[in-house]
Backbone as CSV, one residue per row, in Angstrom:
resi,resn,N_x,N_y,N_z,CA_x,CA_y,CA_z,C_x,C_y,C_z
1,MET,-16.190,5.126,6.374,-14.911,4.475,6.685,-13.880,5.180,7.374
2,LYS,-13.405,4.674,8.307,-12.221,5.583,9.247,-11.221,6.068,8.322
3,LEU,-10.372,7.167,8.809,-9.218,7.345,8.107,-8.015,6.494,8.543
4,LEU,-7.384,5.851,7.660,-6.258,4.888,7.930,-5.151,5.707,8.299
5,THR,-4.332,5.201,9.212,-3.137,5.661,9.746,-2.172,4.725,9.655
6,LEU,-0.915,5.109,9.935,0.315,4.313,10.106,-0.038,3.189,11.038
7,GLU,-0.484,3.509,11.967,-0.647,2.501,13.200,-1.762,1.277,12.822
8,ASP,-2.481,1.878,11.693,-3.229,0.674,11.285,-2.565,-0.410,10.554
9,PHE,-1.367,-0.016,9.904,-0.773,-1.113,9.066,0.389,-1.570,9.588
10,VAL,1.144,-0.982,10.483,2.301,-1.380,11.229,2.182,-2.981,11.645
11,PRO,1.229,-3.325,12.086,1.031,-4.648,12.650,0.793,-5.727,11.670
12,PHE,0.702,-5.148,10.341,0.557,-6.285,9.349,1.521,-6.224,8.353
13,VAL,2.683,-5.479,8.667,4.035,-5.813,7.852,4.226,-7.222,7.821
14,ASN,4.660,-7.570,6.513,4.747,-9.060,6.179,3.550,-9.784,5.934
15,THR,2.377,-9.336,5.830,1.100,-10.192,5.680,0.693,-9.732,4.176
16,THR,-0.127,-10.590,3.670,-0.723,-10.459,2.377,-1.796,-9.645,2.241
17,PHE,-1.960,-8.779,1.228,-3.184,-8.078,1.008,-3.563,-8.477,-0.532
18,SER,-4.682,-8.404,-1.015,-5.112,-8.871,-2.255,-5.863,-7.771,-2.901
19,ALA,-5.447,-7.429,-4.219,-5.995,-6.361,-4.868,-6.611,-6.867,-5.845
20,ALA,-7.897,-6.282,-6.320,-8.854,-6.689,-7.410,-8.367,-6.055,-8.625
21,LEU,-8.185,-6.847,-9.770,-7.591,-6.531,-11.099,-8.726,-7.158,-11.983
22,THR,-8.934,-6.439,-13.070,-9.783,-7.123,-14.125,-9.676,-8.241,-14.528
23,ALA,-8.564,-9.043,-14.450,-8.251,-10.252,-14.810,-8.336,-11.119,-13.657
24,GLY,-9.059,-10.980,-12.201,-9.114,-11.378,-11.106,-8.264,-10.776,-9.898
25,ASN,-7.645,-11.333,-9.075,-7.087,-10.802,-7.869,-5.683,-10.845,-7.933
26,THR,-4.693,-10.461,-7.330,-3.207,-10.487,-7.194,-3.001,-10.355,-5.841
27,GLU,-1.836,-10.690,-5.344,-1.529,-10.619,-3.967,-0.364,-9.800,-3.989
28,PHE,-0.233,-8.708,-2.826,0.927,-7.797,-2.468,1.330,-8.089,-0.983
29,VAL,2.497,-8.258,-0.684,3.222,-8.486,0.544,3.373,-7.026,1.090
30,LEU,2.720,-6.490,2.213,3.247,-5.379,2.802,4.799,-5.380,3.497
31,VAL,5.788,-4.758,2.835,6.904,-5.065,3.315,7.589,-3.725,4.196
32,GLU,7.091,-2.722,4.156,7.371,-1.604,4.871,6.299,-0.524,5.035
33,ALA,6.031,-0.101,6.467,5.154,1.008,6.641,6.109,1.901,7.640
34,SER,6.155,3.196,6.973,7.218,4.090,7.725,6.532,5.604,7.618
35,PRO,6.900,6.288,8.482,6.291,7.736,8.713,7.042,8.643,7.575
36,LEU,6.263,9.509,7.277,7.002,10.520,6.027,7.066,12.075,7.257
37,PRO,8.092,12.874,6.569,7.847,14.070,7.545,6.737,14.912,7.026
38,ALA,6.239,15.646,8.013,5.107,16.476,8.103,5.615,17.935,7.504
39,PRO,4.935,18.626,6.765,5.214,20.173,6.580,4.969,20.896,7.988
40,PRO,6.123,21.812,8.192,5.786,22.707,9.400,4.729,23.293,9.568
41,LYS,4.147,23.419,10.549,2.942,24.094,11.062,1.592,23.617,10.297
42,ALA,1.670,22.475,9.407,0.540,22.018,8.873,-0.519,21.372,9.734
43,GLN,-1.793,21.824,9.484,-2.816,21.140,10.262,-3.432,20.190,9.430
44,LEU,-2.993,18.659,9.771,-3.062,17.504,8.867,-4.009,16.889,9.719
45,MET,-4.914,16.029,8.958,-5.978,15.059,9.433,-5.192,13.876,10.056
46,ARG,-4.012,13.465,9.456,-3.215,12.422,9.932,-1.861,12.705,9.514
47,ALA,-1.015,11.893,10.500,0.571,12.071,9.931,0.830,11.467,8.763
48,PRO,1.554,12.006,7.713,1.841,11.331,6.601,2.780,10.075,6.809
49,PHE,2.449,9.125,5.805,3.145,7.993,5.924,3.241,7.123,4.487
50,SER,4.101,6.116,4.424,4.368,5.560,3.094,4.142,3.895,3.378
51,LEU,3.774,3.225,2.458,3.668,1.705,2.457,4.513,1.204,1.302
52,LEU,5.199,0.162,1.496,5.680,-0.501,0.192,5.144,-1.650,0.181
53,PHE,4.668,-2.040,-0.833,4.130,-3.530,-1.129,5.052,-4.238,-2.296
54,ARG,5.336,-5.365,-2.043,5.933,-6.616,-3.021,4.817,-7.430,-3.738
55,SER,5.027,-7.335,-5.143,4.340,-8.240,-5.876,5.128,-9.290,-6.478
56,ALA,4.848,-10.684,-6.396,5.844,-11.543,-6.989,5.155,-11.594,-8.588
57,ALA,4.281,-11.171,-8.988,3.593,-11.346,-10.364,4.616,-10.814,-11.225
58,ALA,4.555,-11.563,-12.515,5.649,-11.324,-13.468,5.195,-10.040,-14.245
59,VAL,4.417,-9.446,-14.124,3.824,-8.595,-15.042,3.687,-7.245,-13.890
60,LEU,4.017,-5.916,-14.683,4.200,-4.664,-14.210,2.587,-4.138,-13.947
61,PHE,1.998,-3.947,-13.026,0.793,-3.342,-12.718,1.008,-1.756,-13.140
62,PRO,-0.238,-1.130,-13.906,0.190,0.310,-13.622,-0.184,0.951,-12.470
63,GLN,0.315,2.118,-12.371,-0.053,3.139,-11.613,-1.451,3.585,-11.568
64,GLN,-2.542,3.218,-10.244,-3.769,3.476,-10.303,-4.363,3.187,-9.086
65,THR,-5.596,3.352,-8.786,-6.335,3.100,-7.812,-6.956,1.631,-7.645
66,TYR,-6.565,1.009,-6.798,-7.007,-0.728,-6.759,-7.799,-0.849,-5.468
67,THR,-8.721,-1.431,-5.693,-9.581,-2.040,-4.471,-8.608,-3.055,-3.540
68,VAL,-8.384,-2.634,-2.448,-7.449,-3.785,-1.804,-8.201,-4.346,-0.441
69,ARG,-7.911,-5.537,-0.078,-8.368,-6.190,1.018,-7.534,-6.694,1.781
70,HIS,-7.796,-6.888,2.943,-6.713,-7.511,4.192,-7.790,-8.143,5.220
71,SER,-7.442,-9.178,5.378,-8.014,-10.018,6.545,-8.914,-9.459,7.778
72,VAL,-7.802,-8.408,8.276,-8.199,-7.632,9.492,-8.665,-6.344,9.059
73,ILE,-7.898,-5.675,8.433,-8.212,-4.119,7.897,-9.511,-4.002,7.029
74,GLY,-9.815,-4.908,6.324,-11.011,-4.914,5.459,-10.544,-4.280,4.065
75,GLU,-11.552,-3.798,3.462,-11.551,-3.531,2.045,-11.377,-1.887,2.028
76,PHE,-10.433,-1.579,1.116,-10.244,-0.089,0.963,-9.598,0.214,-0.463
77,ALA,-9.787,1.652,-0.955,-8.929,1.931,-2.208,-7.789,2.420,-1.772
78,LEU,-6.793,1.928,-2.758,-5.164,2.309,-2.590,-4.748,2.716,-3.940
79,PHE,-4.120,3.886,-3.937,-3.473,4.183,-5.056,-1.917,3.628,-4.962
80,LEU,-1.650,2.878,-5.879,-0.419,2.202,-6.074,0.388,2.626,-7.072
81,VAL,1.816,3.019,-6.866,2.545,3.276,-7.982,3.856,2.351,-8.034
82,PRO,4.191,1.792,-9.043,5.314,0.977,-9.040,6.662,1.856,-9.045
83,VAL,7.500,1.412,-8.001,8.768,2.167,-7.791,10.225,1.430,-8.056
84,ALA,9.990,0.166,-8.108,11.179,-0.717,-8.268,10.770,-1.818,-9.006
85,GLN,11.719,-2.611,-9.552,11.672,-3.934,-10.043,13.000,-4.820,-9.323
86,GLU,12.406,-5.923,-9.016,13.370,-6.561,-8.101,13.376,-8.192,-9.059
87,ARG,14.350,-8.788,-8.419,14.700,-10.324,-9.491,13.226,-11.013,-9.537
88,ASP,12.587,-10.990,-8.374,11.185,-11.676,-8.319,9.919,-10.933,-8.500
89,GLY,10.154,-9.778,-8.903,8.705,-9.148,-8.968,8.912,-7.607,-8.987
90,PHE,7.985,-6.927,-8.427,8.008,-5.289,-8.342,7.642,-5.061,-6.962
91,ILE,7.988,-3.722,-6.708,7.660,-2.884,-5.620,6.809,-1.662,-5.836
92,TYR,5.676,-1.534,-4.933,4.898,-0.670,-5.283,4.532,0.309,-3.973
93,GLN,4.389,1.490,-4.097,4.317,2.454,-3.025,2.757,2.928,-3.152
94,ALA,2.475,3.396,-1.694,1.469,4.011,-1.430,1.367,5.144,-0.502
95,VAL,1.417,6.440,-0.865,1.567,7.722,0.012,0.455,8.109,0.550
96,PHE,0.405,8.345,2.033,-0.945,8.857,2.474,-0.222,10.182,2.984
97,ASN,-0.872,11.267,2.710,-0.655,12.703,3.317,-1.953,13.516,3.571
């Protein structure tokens, strides 16, 4: 599988991703894709970036690696961390560095 970059996700902000859970699938909407600062003089395989997803599920999903699917990007593993609670669900972050 190719190394995913920020450019792979930017066109899909405000689109739905599906994550496989033990009890079935749940949907996450990509709400932000943004670059992160790179350490000075670092020789990185890709520029670091962050993704924020919103889930309208009433339950908080634990921090862990999920198998995620998108209709265009395909299937890949993503480590999601819950970072905020909203009135209508939760925000999760994935950091690529």
